[in-house]
Backbone bond lengths (Angstrom), bond angles and torsions (degrees), N, CA, C in turn:
res aa  C-N    CA-C-N  psi(-1)  N-CA   C-N-CA  omega(-1)  CA-C   N-CA-C  phi
1 M - - - 1.465 - - 1.527 109.52 -
2 V 1.309 116.44 140.59 1.461 121.98 176.11 1.528 108.27 -84.21
3 K 1.318 115.67 131.77 1.460 120.80 177.97 1.529 108.20 -94.76
4 I 1.329 116.85 130.74 1.465 121.79 -179.77 1.521 108.67 -128.45
5 T 1.333 116.09 123.99 1.459 121.53 178.63 1.523 109.20 -111.74
6 F 1.320 116.40 123.16 1.460 122.91 179.90 1.523 108.46 -101.70
7 V 1.327 116.94 121.82 1.461 122.27 -176.61 1.523 110.01 -117.34
8 R 1.317 116.10 131.04 1.464 118.78 170.85 1.532 108.08 -85.09
9 H 1.322 116.70 143.02 1.464 122.37 -179.31 1.524 112.02 -60.73
10 G 1.330 116.38 166.44 1.457 121.82 175.85 1.522 111.95 -68.07
11 E 1.309 114.80 168.78 1.469 121.07 -178.96 1.526 111.19 -57.30
12 S 1.327 116.11 131.96 1.462 121.27 178.27 1.527 110.01 -107.47
13 V 1.315 115.78 165.99 1.464 120.95 178.42 1.526 110.67 -57.78
14 D 1.329 116.80 -43.01 1.466 119.95 -178.10 1.522 112.98 -73.45
15 N 1.347 117.84 -19.59 1.463 119.64 175.69 1.524 111.83 -62.88
16 L 1.325 116.46 -21.87 1.462 121.15 -178.51 1.526 112.37 -90.84
17 K 1.319 115.85 0.63 1.461 121.17 -179.89 1.528 109.31 -114.26
18 D 1.312 116.90 154.63 1.465 121.50 177.80 1.523 109.69 -89.10
19 V 1.338 115.17 61.24 1.462 119.79 -176.24 1.524 110.34 -129.65
20 W 1.333 114.77 159.03 1.457 120.37 173.25 1.532 107.85 -69.17
21 A 1.323 116.15 113.76 1.469 121.02 -175.93 1.522 108.84 -125.43
22 G 1.318 115.85 98.22 1.454 120.26 -177.81 1.508 112.72 -122.22
23 S 1.332 116.43 -97.78 1.461 120.95 -175.73 1.524 112.91 -80.53
24 K 1.336 117.45 -8.58 1.463 119.81 174.10 1.525 108.30 -63.12
25 D 1.333 116.91 136.73 1.465 120.26 -173.41 1.524 111.07 -85.18
26 S 1.318 116.33 70.47 1.462 121.62 179.11 1.528 109.77 -74.46
27 P 1.339 118.87 127.84 1.468 121.33 -175.33 1.527 112.76 -74.23
28 L 1.324 116.00 161.99 1.456 120.73 172.03 1.522 109.72 -65.23
29 T 1.317 116.20 148.24 1.459 120.13 168.23 1.531 107.98 -80.88
30 N 1.319 116.33 171.07 1.467 119.13 174.39 1.527 110.71 -60.01
31 H 1.329 115.91 -38.34 1.467 119.37 177.64 1.524 110.33 -67.02
32 G 1.328 116.64 -38.51 1.454 120.30 178.18 1.514 112.38 -61.32
33 M 1.341 116.58 -37.05 1.459 120.04 177.78 1.522 110.66 -68.00
34 R 1.327 116.67 -38.50 1.465 120.30 177.59 1.534 110.27 -66.33
35 Q 1.325 116.76 -37.13 1.467 119.72 174.80 1.527 110.21 -58.92
36 A 1.333 115.80 -45.70 1.462 120.75 -179.19 1.521 111.02 -62.79
37 E 1.319 117.03 -40.58 1.464 121.01 -180.00 1.530 111.44 -65.67
38 H 1.322 116.66 -40.50 1.467 119.57 178.51 1.530 111.07 -68.79
39 L 1.320 116.70 -38.35 1.461 119.97 174.55 1.519 110.07 -60.30
40 A 1.327 115.93 -46.14 1.462 121.00 -177.94 1.524 111.42 -59.05
41 L 1.318 117.19 -42.98 1.463 120.45 178.17 1.525 111.09 -61.91
42 S 1.318 116.58 -38.59 1.467 119.90 -179.83 1.527 111.74 -69.33
43 F 1.333 117.12 -21.71 1.466 122.42 178.55 1.529 112.46 -97.39
44 S 1.324 118.36 -1.07 1.470 121.22 -169.20 1.523 113.85 -63.48
45 S 1.325 117.73 -27.96 1.468 120.29 179.80 1.522 111.90 -101.92
46 L 1.316 115.75 9.85 1.463 121.47 -177.80 1.530 109.62 -94.67
47 P 1.330 118.96 117.48 1.470 120.00 178.75 1.528 110.97 -60.94
48 I 1.314 116.01 130.30 1.464 121.86 -179.37 1.525 108.99 -127.14
49 T 1.318 116.41 131.39 1.465 121.54 179.09 1.522 111.02 -81.18
50 A 1.323 116.72 -44.92 1.465 121.48 -179.08 1.522 109.37 -160.38
51 I 1.337 115.08 152.70 1.461 121.66 176.35 1.525 108.27 -117.08
52 Y 1.320 116.25 131.11 1.465 121.79 175.30 1.523 107.77 -117.81
53 T 1.331 115.98 133.94 1.459 119.76 -178.16 1.520 111.68 -132.34
54 S 1.315 114.76 150.57 1.460 121.55 169.51 1.524 109.06 -58.50
55 N 1.320 116.21 156.06 1.465 120.75 178.51 1.528 112.78 -77.30
56 L 1.327 118.18 -8.89 1.462 121.02 -179.47 1.524 110.43 -76.59
57 G 1.341 115.39 142.61 1.457 121.34 -171.07 1.511 114.95 -57.13
58 R 1.338 117.58 -38.53 1.463 119.89 -177.40 1.523 111.68 -64.52
59 A 1.322 116.55 -33.08 1.465 120.32 176.64 1.527 110.76 -77.90
60 Q 1.339 116.42 -39.65 1.464 119.44 -179.24 1.524 112.11 -62.69
61 L 1.337 117.53 -42.33 1.468 119.75 178.80 1.524 111.01 -64.35
62 T 1.322 116.87 -37.75 1.464 120.62 177.28 1.524 110.35 -64.34
63 A 1.331 116.53 -44.03 1.462 120.95 179.65 1.526 111.41 -65.50
64 K 1.320 116.71 -40.20 1.467 120.08 -179.92 1.522 111.74 -66.68
65 A 1.333 116.58 -30.77 1.465 119.85 175.27 1.525 110.19 -65.04
66 I 1.329 116.63 -43.39 1.469 120.86 177.66 1.520 110.23 -60.91
67 L 1.323 116.00 -44.43 1.463 120.88 -179.96 1.521 111.55 -62.68
68 A 1.337 116.97 -42.77 1.465 121.35 -177.28 1.519 112.36 -64.21
69 A 1.323 117.23 -26.15 1.462 121.01 -178.09 1.521 113.08 -85.68
70 Q 1.332 117.11 -9.06 1.458 120.17 178.81 1.529 110.26 -73.13
71 P 1.332 118.26 145.76 1.469 120.14 178.57 1.524 110.88 -62.27
72 P 1.338 117.70 146.81 1.474 121.23 -178.34 1.524 113.29 -55.28
73 S 1.323 116.80 -28.71 1.464 120.42 -178.37 1.524 112.34 -71.15
74 N 1.319 116.54 -18.83 1.463 120.75 179.97 1.528 109.25 -97.34
75 K 1.298 116.51 94.98 1.468 122.30 -177.27 1.529 109.37 -80.03
76 V 1.307 115.78 85.06 1.465 120.74 -175.65 1.524 110.36 -88.95
77 P 1.334 118.14 122.45 1.470 119.40 176.20 1.525 111.29 -74.61
78 L 1.328 115.35 143.16 1.466 121.92 177.57 1.523 108.27 -115.04
79 H 1.327 116.37 119.65 1.463 121.88 -178.15 1.531 110.05 -113.94
80 T 1.321 116.17 139.05 1.463 121.81 178.04 1.527 109.55 -109.37
81 S 1.321 116.49 134.00 1.464 120.24 -178.50 1.525 111.33 -138.39
82 E 1.329 116.21 129.79 1.466 121.01 175.03 1.529 111.42 -67.43
83 L 1.327 116.60 -19.81 1.462 119.80 179.02 1.524 111.54 -63.72
84 L 1.339 117.09 -23.07 1.460 121.95 -175.48 1.525 113.69 -92.34
85 Q 1.329 117.78 0.39 1.460 118.46 -175.13 1.527 111.27 -72.55
86 E 1.327 114.63 164.33 1.459 120.64 -177.09 1.526 111.30 -69.20
87 Q 1.322 115.76 161.09 1.456 121.56 175.26 1.521 109.83 -55.14
88 S 1.318 115.92 133.46 1.461 120.54 176.62 1.525 109.30 -84.92
89 F 1.326 115.65 130.26 1.459 120.54 177.27 1.523 111.88 -100.60
90 G 1.335 116.99 8.69 1.449 121.00 174.12 1.519 113.38 54.29
91 A 1.328 115.88 -125.81 1.467 121.36 -177.05 1.521 112.85 -64.61
92 A 1.330 117.34 -15.95 1.469 120.72 -178.25 1.527 112.86 -85.77
93 E 1.338 117.56 -9.20 1.468 120.12 -178.71 1.529 110.24 -54.12
94 G 1.321 115.86 127.75 1.458 120.99 178.07 1.514 114.85 82.94
95 K 1.337 116.87 -5.24 1.469 120.78 178.95 1.538 110.17 -92.23
96 S 1.320 116.68 155.53 1.462 121.40 -177.42 1.530 111.67 -65.01
97 Y 1.339 115.44 139.36 1.461 119.35 174.68 1.536 111.62 -101.18
98 K 1.315 116.66 3.56 1.465 120.50 -177.99 1.530 113.21 -93.01
99 V 1.314 116.39 0.26 1.465 119.23 179.49 1.526 110.36 -70.86
100 K 1.326 116.25 149.92 1.454 121.46 179.47 1.521 110.48 -101.94
101 R 1.308 113.95 147.49 1.462 119.78 179.21 1.535 110.73 -71.76
102 N 1.326 115.47 134.01 1.463 121.76 174.66 1.528 107.71 -89.53
103 E 1.310 116.33 113.66 1.462 120.63 -175.05 1.526 112.75 -63.48
104 K 1.331 117.51 -16.14 1.464 120.78 179.78 1.528 112.16 -88.04
105 M 1.327 116.61 -4.21 1.469 121.00 -178.01 1.522 110.41 -113.70
106 T 1.319 115.66 145.59 1.458 120.03 174.45 1.527 109.01 -76.57
107 T 1.312 114.91 166.61 1.464 119.62 177.59 1.520 110.58 -59.97
108 A 1.334 116.46 -42.68 1.465 120.70 -179.81 1.526 111.25 -61.72
109 E 1.324 116.82 -37.36 1.468 120.49 179.02 1.528 111.06 -67.26
110 H 1.327 116.68 -37.81 1.469 119.87 175.25 1.526 109.97 -58.55
111 Y 1.329 114.68 -49.52 1.463 119.43 -176.51 1.527 111.38 -64.52
112 A 1.333 116.37 -37.91 1.466 120.45 -179.70 1.525 111.42 -63.02
113 R 1.325 116.63 -26.63 1.463 121.17 179.57 1.535 112.30 -96.40
114 G 1.327 115.81 8.06 1.464 119.08 179.22 1.510 113.49 74.50
115 I 1.326 116.27 25.79 1.464 121.95 179.32 1.527 108.21 -108.40
116 F 1.336 116.27 126.35 1.463 119.87 -174.12 1.532 110.76 -130.17
117 P 1.345 116.52 81.32 1.468 120.33 178.23 1.532 110.31 -66.34
118 T 1.312 115.80 159.71 1.463 121.35 179.76 1.522 111.17 -59.99
119 V 1.326 115.90 138.25 1.464 121.38 173.72 1.529 107.87 -106.57
120 Y 1.313 116.64 142.45 1.464 120.81 -174.12 1.520 113.18 -113.98
121 N 1.320 117.39 -18.52 1.454 121.23 179.31 1.524 109.89 -77.55
122 R 1.316 117.90 135.90 1.468 121.36 -176.95 1.526 112.31 -69.48
123 N 1.318 117.47 -12.34 1.464 120.28 178.47 1.524 112.96 -98.72
124 E 1.321 117.25 -9.82 1.467 120.29 -178.36 1.522 110.96 -80.12
125 R 1.323 114.94 148.73 1.468 120.20 177.96 1.523 109.00 -147.03
126 F 1.319 116.51 153.53 1.454 120.80 172.77 1.528 108.32 -76.75
127 P 1.334 118.59 158.38 1.470 120.52 179.33 1.530 111.35 -53.42
128 G 1.325 115.22 126.37 1.460 120.32 179.24 1.510 114.45 76.93
129 G 1.336 117.23 5.16 1.460 120.71 -176.88 1.520 112.99 -110.09
130 E 1.333 115.32 -166.89 1.457 122.34 -178.92 1.528 110.12 -115.81
131 S 1.317 115.26 149.64 1.459 121.05 170.28 1.530 108.25 -88.58
132 K 1.326 116.46 170.66 1.462 120.52 175.55 1.529 110.50 -60.18
133 N 1.331 116.40 -38.07 1.461 119.13 179.63 1.528 111.83 -69.55
134 D 1.332 117.36 -29.73 1.467 120.18 174.14 1.529 109.85 -63.93
135 V 1.327 115.79 -41.86 1.464 120.77 179.21 1.527 109.76 -64.48
136 A 1.327 116.33 -41.77 1.460 120.69 178.64 1.527 111.23 -61.63
137 A 1.328 116.95 -35.69 1.469 120.43 178.57 1.524 110.60 -64.72
138 R 1.337 116.97 -39.55 1.472 120.49 175.83 1.523 110.41 -65.05
139 A 1.332 114.96 -41.80 1.461 119.68 -179.94 1.526 111.04 -62.62
140 R 1.326 116.40 -38.42 1.464 119.98 178.87 1.529 111.01 -64.40
141 R 1.313 116.71 -38.89 1.466 119.57 177.26 1.525 110.74 -61.68
142 F 1.337 116.73 -43.90 1.463 119.54 179.80 1.528 110.66 -64.65
143 L 1.318 116.44 -40.44 1.460 120.50 178.32 1.522 111.03 -60.78
144 D 1.326 116.44 -49.45 1.465 120.61 -176.02 1.526 112.90 -72.82
145 E 1.335 116.62 -38.87 1.464 120.19 -173.47 1.527 113.78 -87.70
146 V 1.320 117.48 -26.52 1.469 120.20 -174.18 1.525 112.78 -115.79
147 L 1.322 118.05 -51.55 1.464 119.81 -173.61 1.527 113.67 -77.24
148 M 1.320 117.43 -44.28 1.462 119.19 -176.91 1.524 113.43 -60.36
149 P 1.346 120.54 -36.50 1.469 119.08 175.49 1.533 113.10 -57.49
150 Y 1.325 118.42 -33.55 1.469 120.35 175.91 1.528 110.70 -67.03
151 V 1.324 116.26 -37.61 1.462 120.31 179.56 1.522 110.38 -66.32
152 W 1.337 116.09 -42.94 1.462 119.64 177.23 1.529 110.79 -65.09
153 Q 1.318 116.59 -40.39 1.467 120.78 178.18 1.524 110.86 -59.36
154 E 1.318 116.38 -46.10 1.462 120.47 -179.43 1.520 110.88 -63.06
155 D 1.336 116.73 -37.79 1.459 121.02 -179.82 1.524 111.30 -68.65
156 V 1.326 116.84 -42.20 1.467 120.93 178.64 1.525 110.52 -62.62
157 E 1.332 116.54 -44.75 1.463 120.33 -179.82 1.524 111.41 -64.11
158 K 1.324 116.07 -37.83 1.462 119.85 178.62 1.520 110.67 -66.65
159 N 1.337 117.27 -41.49 1.464 121.47 177.24 1.516 111.33 -61.20
160 A 1.343 115.34 -45.41 1.461 120.22 -178.84 1.517 111.07 -63.14
161 D 1.308 116.46 -39.55 1.457 120.63 -179.36 1.525 111.00 -67.09
162 E 1.338 116.68 -41.91 1.457 120.39 -178.33 1.521 112.19 -70.63
163 S 1.329 116.42 -31.01 1.461 120.09 -179.19 1.518 112.85 -85.92
164 G 1.340 115.86 -11.30 1.457 119.65 -179.14 1.507 113.77 84.40
165 S 1.336 117.42 8.94 1.464 120.59 -178.79 1.517 112.83 -93.26
166 S 1.329 117.04 0.85 1.459 120.49 179.59 1.517 110.85 -65.80
167 D 1.328 116.42 143.37 1.462 121.29 177.47 1.521 111.43 -63.09
168 D 1.316 116.23 -25.55 1.460 120.56 -179.38 1.520 112.16 -84.79
169 G 1.316 115.97 -4.43 1.450 119.18 -178.45 1.516 111.09 91.26
170 P 1.345 116.75 155.67 1.461 120.40 -177.22 1.520 112.31 -69.68
171 G 1.315 114.91 148.09 1.450 119.67 172.47 1.506 116.36 82.56
172 L 1.325 118.39 -7.79 1.456 120.00 -179.63 1.526 109.61 -81.55
173 P 1.319 117.56 134.65 1.467 119.63 -177.19 1.519 112.41 -67.94
174 K 1.313 115.59 138.28 1.456 120.82 176.22 1.529 109.42 -90.68
175 K 1.318 115.75 150.93 1.454 119.68 177.00 1.521 108.46 -69.99
176 P 1.326 118.46 123.12 1.471 120.81 -178.18 1.527 111.39 -60.43
177 I 1.320 115.88 147.01 1.459 121.45 176.87 1.526 108.77 -91.17
178 H 1.319 115.78 124.37 1.469 121.16 178.53 1.526 108.45 -132.95
179 I 1.317 116.31 114.51 1.456 123.03 -178.99 1.529 109.30 -106.23
180 V 1.321 116.54 129.86 1.466 121.67 175.84 1.527 108.44 -107.82
181 I 1.322 116.39 127.06 1.462 122.50 -179.09 1.525 108.84 -116.91
182 V 1.321 116.93 119.82 1.465 121.69 179.39 1.529 107.95 -105.16
183 S 1.311 115.41 115.81 1.466 118.66 -174.31 1.535 109.97 -145.72
184 H 1.328 116.24 -139.83 1.466 120.97 -166.10 1.528 112.60 -132.54
185 G 1.329 114.62 161.70 1.453 121.67 -172.45 1.513 116.31 -61.67
186 L 1.324 118.68 -30.64 1.460 121.19 178.68 1.523 111.89 -93.81
187 F 1.326 116.61 -29.22 1.464 119.23 -178.37 1.522 111.92 -74.83
188 I 1.328 117.19 -43.06 1.468 120.60 -174.13 1.533 112.67 -56.33
189 P 1.345 120.48 -46.76 1.470 119.05 178.85 1.523 113.49 -59.05
190 E 1.337 117.09 -33.79 1.467 119.95 178.48 1.526 110.73 -65.51
191 L 1.329 116.51 -44.07 1.463 120.81 -178.77 1.526 111.19 -68.76
192 V 1.322 116.91 -44.30 1.468 120.14 -179.66 1.527 110.66 -62.90
193 A 1.324 117.36 -40.33 1.467 120.82 -179.95 1.522 111.17 -63.48
194 L 1.320 117.09 -42.80 1.465 120.42 178.69 1.521 111.01 -64.94
195 L 1.322 116.22 -38.21 1.461 120.68 177.13 1.527 109.97 -62.73
196 A 1.322 116.16 -45.05 1.464 120.71 -179.32 1.521 111.82 -62.76
197 M 1.326 117.54 -32.70 1.460 120.94 -178.33 1.526 112.48 -69.10
198 K 1.328 117.48 -11.82 1.463 120.72 174.66 1.531 110.89 -69.95
199 D 1.332 115.71 -21.02 1.464 121.75 177.23 1.525 107.71 -89.70
200 E 1.327 117.03 117.57 1.468 120.49 -174.43 1.530 112.66 -61.03
201 K 1.324 117.81 -24.23 1.461 120.26 179.02 1.530 112.15 -73.85
202 M 1.329 116.12 -12.68 1.465 120.52 179.04 1.521 112.05 -95.22
203 A 1.312 117.54 3.81 1.469 121.84 -177.65 1.526 110.92 -54.51
204 G 1.324 115.87 132.75 1.453 121.15 178.71 1.512 114.73 83.31
205 K 1.329 117.36 0.56 1.467 121.09 -176.88 1.531 112.80 -109.82
206 E 1.331 116.43 15.38 1.463 120.63 -176.06 1.528 111.87 -57.34
207 A 1.328 116.64 -46.55 1.468 120.09 -179.25 1.524 111.10 -64.56
208 D 1.327 117.16 -37.10 1.467 120.96 179.09 1.524 111.12 -64.57
209 V 1.328 116.00 -40.77 1.467 119.89 179.29 1.523 110.09 -63.49
210 R 1.330 116.39 -46.04 1.469 119.75 178.79 1.524 110.79 -57.86
211 T 1.324 116.59 -43.52 1.467 121.01 -178.91 1.521 111.36 -63.38
212 N 1.321 117.05 -42.13 1.465 121.14 -177.51 1.522 112.58 -68.80
213 V 1.326 116.66 -31.38 1.465 120.40 -177.46 1.530 111.04 -89.29
214 R 1.320 117.03 -24.58 1.464 121.58 -177.42 1.533 110.80 -62.89
215 G 1.329 116.15 151.80 1.462 120.14 176.71 1.512 114.04 87.34
216 M 1.327 117.58 22.53 1.456 120.46 178.84 1.527 110.84 -64.90
217 R 1.325 116.97 135.39 1.463 121.31 175.01 1.529 109.09 -66.36
218 N 1.302 116.30 161.56 1.464 119.77 174.99 1.523 109.57 -62.11
219 T 1.317 116.06 128.14 1.476 128.57 -175.82 1.521 113.45 68.14
220 A 1.331 118.46 7.78 1.466 119.46 170.63 1.521 108.31 -70.23
221 W 1.331 116.18 160.85 1.462 118.96 -177.28 1.521 111.80 -140.28
222 T 1.318 113.60 154.30 1.463 123.66 176.68 1.522 107.32 -125.85
223 R 1.327 116.32 137.59 1.477 118.96 -177.04 1.528 110.51 -129.27
224 V 1.325 114.49 138.46 1.462 120.65 176.24 1.522 109.48 -130.35
225 E 1.314 115.03 157.96 1.463 122.37 168.39 1.517 106.07 -113.75
226 F 1.323 115.75 131.60 1.461 120.10 -169.69 1.519 109.58 -142.35
227 G 1.320 116.78 134.21 1.455 119.22 178.05 1.516 111.87 171.67
228 F 1.331 114.78 -169.90 1.460 120.85 -178.04 1.523 111.05 -87.56
229 K 1.317 114.74 137.90 1.453 121.03 173.06 1.515 107.72 -115.10
230 R 1.328 116.21 131.36 1.462 120.72 -178.67 1.521 110.19 -97.67
231 T 1.317 115.16 136.30 1.459 121.45 176.25 1.515 108.47 -127.20
232 E 1.328 116.71 122.13 1.463 120.54 -179.63 1.521 109.08 -86.51
233 E 1.332 115.08 122.88 1.456 120.68 -178.54 1.526 110.81 -85.45
234 A 1.339 115.37 170.31 1.464 120.70 -177.66 1.521 112.32 -62.60
235 N 1.339 116.61 -28.57 1.466 119.79 -179.15 1.524 112.14 -88.40
236 A 1.342 116.10 16.34 1.471 123.09 176.18 1.522 113.45 75.11
237 T 1.322 117.86 3.51 1.462 119.34 174.54 1.526 109.24 -81.78
238 V 1.317 115.25 153.86 1.457 120.54 -178.53 1.522 108.96 -112.25
239 E 1.310 116.12 122.45 1.464 121.18 179.39 1.523 109.31 -100.23
240 K 1.335 116.42 133.39 1.461 121.60 178.53 1.524 109.41 -109.05
241 T 1.306 116.01 127.98 1.458 120.82 176.55 1.520 109.10 -131.85
242 L 1.325 115.89 148.08 1.456 120.57 178.60 1.522 110.05 -81.90
243 K 1.317 115.30 134.56 1.456 121.47 -178.42 1.524 109.94 -129.27
244 I 1.327 115.64 148.32 1.458 120.99 176.19 1.523 109.19 -128.19
245 R 1.321 115.58 143.12 1.463 120.86 176.03 1.520 108.58 -134.43
246 F 1.319 116.59 122.79 1.462 121.37 176.88 1.525 108.47 -84.00
247 T 1.329 116.87 121.28 1.463 120.44 178.46 1.523 112.12 -101.92
248 H 1.330 117.33 -29.36 1.464 122.22 178.36 1.535 108.27 -146.41
249 V 1.318 116.70 140.81 1.466 121.18 177.09 1.526 109.36 -134.27
250 N 1.325 115.77 118.03 1.465 122.66 175.20 1.529 111.84 53.22
251 V 1.321 116.43 56.76 1.466 120.72 179.28 1.528 109.62 -107.26
252 S 1.327 115.88 150.69 1.469 120.24 -178.88 1.529 110.98 -153.68
253 P 1.329 118.40 56.36 1.468 120.20 -178.98 1.524 113.08 -62.36
254 H 1.331 116.51 -23.64 1.470 120.34 -179.32 1.530 112.58 -69.09
255 L 1.331 117.04 -13.44 1.468 120.78 -178.43 1.529 113.26 -96.43
256 E 1.326 116.91 -3.61 1.466 120.00 -172.52 1.529 112.94 -58.89
257 K 1.327 117.06 -38.34 1.464 120.04 -176.38 1.533 112.76 -106.90
258 L 1.320 116.22 6.18 1.463 120.00 -179.33 1.525 109.91 -83.83
259 Q 1.315 116.90 122.90 1.459 121.72 178.94 1.528 110.10 -110.89
260 R 1.314 115.44 147.40 1.464 120.16 178.13 1.521 109.66 -70.60
261 Q 1.318 115.29 141.10 1.462 119.95 174.04 1.524 109.52 -67.48
262 K 1.316 116.52 147.96 1.459 121.43 -177.42 1.530 111.25 -89.50
263 G 1.316 114.89 167.67 1.456 120.30 174.83 1.513 115.05 80.95
264 G 1.331 117.30 14.13 1.459 119.84 178.01 1.510 114.98 84.16
265 I 1.335 117.50 -3.30 1.468 120.62 -179.20 1.521 110.79 -62.46
266 A 1.320 116.38 -37.96 1.462 120.77 -175.75 1.522 112.26 -60.43
267 R 1.330 117.59 -31.32 1.461 122.07 -175.53 1.523 113.37 -80.73
268 L 1.319 116.97 -17.40 1.462 120.39 -176.39 1.522 111.35 -69.73
269 A 1.326 115.78 151.90 1.462 120.66 176.85 1.522 109.83 -63.66
270 H 1.321 115.80 133.58 1.460 120.33 178.61 1.521 110.07 -70.15
271 D 1.320 115.87 134.57 1.462 122.00 177.03 1.525 107.83 -107.17
272 P 1.341 118.19 106.45 1.464 120.73 -178.20 1.523 113.34 -57.27
273 A 1.322 117.41 -23.30 1.464 120.76 -178.35 1.528 112.12 -74.57
274 Q 1.334 116.52 -15.57 1.456 119.38 -177.19 1.519 112.62 -71.13
275 K 1.333 116.65 -34.36 1.451 119.50 -177.89 1.514 109.51 -154.03
276 D 1.312 116.47 128.29 1.452 120.69 174.99 1.521 107.69 -69.92
277 I 1.312 117.05 127.22 1.461 120.88 -176.81 1.526 112.62 -58.21
278 R 1.337 117.67 -27.16 1.459 119.74 -178.64 1.520 112.21 -63.41
279 T 1.339 117.40 -24.46 1.462 119.28 178.72 1.520 110.73 -68.47
280 F 1.324 116.92 -26.35 1.464 120.26 178.95 1.519 110.85 -66.63
281 F 1.340 115.82 -40.67 1.456 119.57 -176.64 1.525 112.42 -85.60
282 A 1.326 117.31 -7.82 1.462 120.84 -179.75 1.521 111.95 -85.44
283 R 1.335 116.39 -6.40 1.466 119.40 -177.76 1.519 111.46 -68.00
């Protein structure tokens, strides 16, 4: 089974505001960087095959912290993908989401006045932005183009090992595949739900999966094991079906002892030039 860990980025400046914060490149706060560093330390002894991150800076800094904490002997590739970025709120980016809809005004009139009440339909979008279904379409591309090839690779290697045709010889253990994905609070539930729908036993539970994964804390993570399960039928044929197993959902043990710095420092935007992250792991 392929292990996939979904990580939400560290706290950003806009996370502390009551505003629509999606594709705008809001930087990590100083506290957000410390969250990322503590997460990275907790992952430092965890074998990782590859790290994929959103192209937005807050996710990239979180991913780079994870990479920096890996031992030098583990040459982990870091890939950046626009497919992993947060939902775009278009014209609503940076605007308050706490405003209430005026029943005497049309939606267009709200937007013309810079008022962007919450939308609940998965097909609705703010001007120039994305709907939930648009985000799901991006997530499906990442699933099909990036994640599924790892699943097929793991299945081929397992077949070769069981048949004795592996170059390494039969019976030798293969290095497990573990993919870490650093993304965003609204995108991750869409991707996890689509992944779960590959398992026929999860049919009809897509909305439930999204709900259970939604609300991840900054740098919290969710982990699944995903791959093909073989079932031998009575007629000696072997049926392969995709299965998913949730091992962790929205966990953040690395934050238990982390306290916010006092005096407002924690809320300030992190300046990468102030301290090379490698000095943190050299202690």
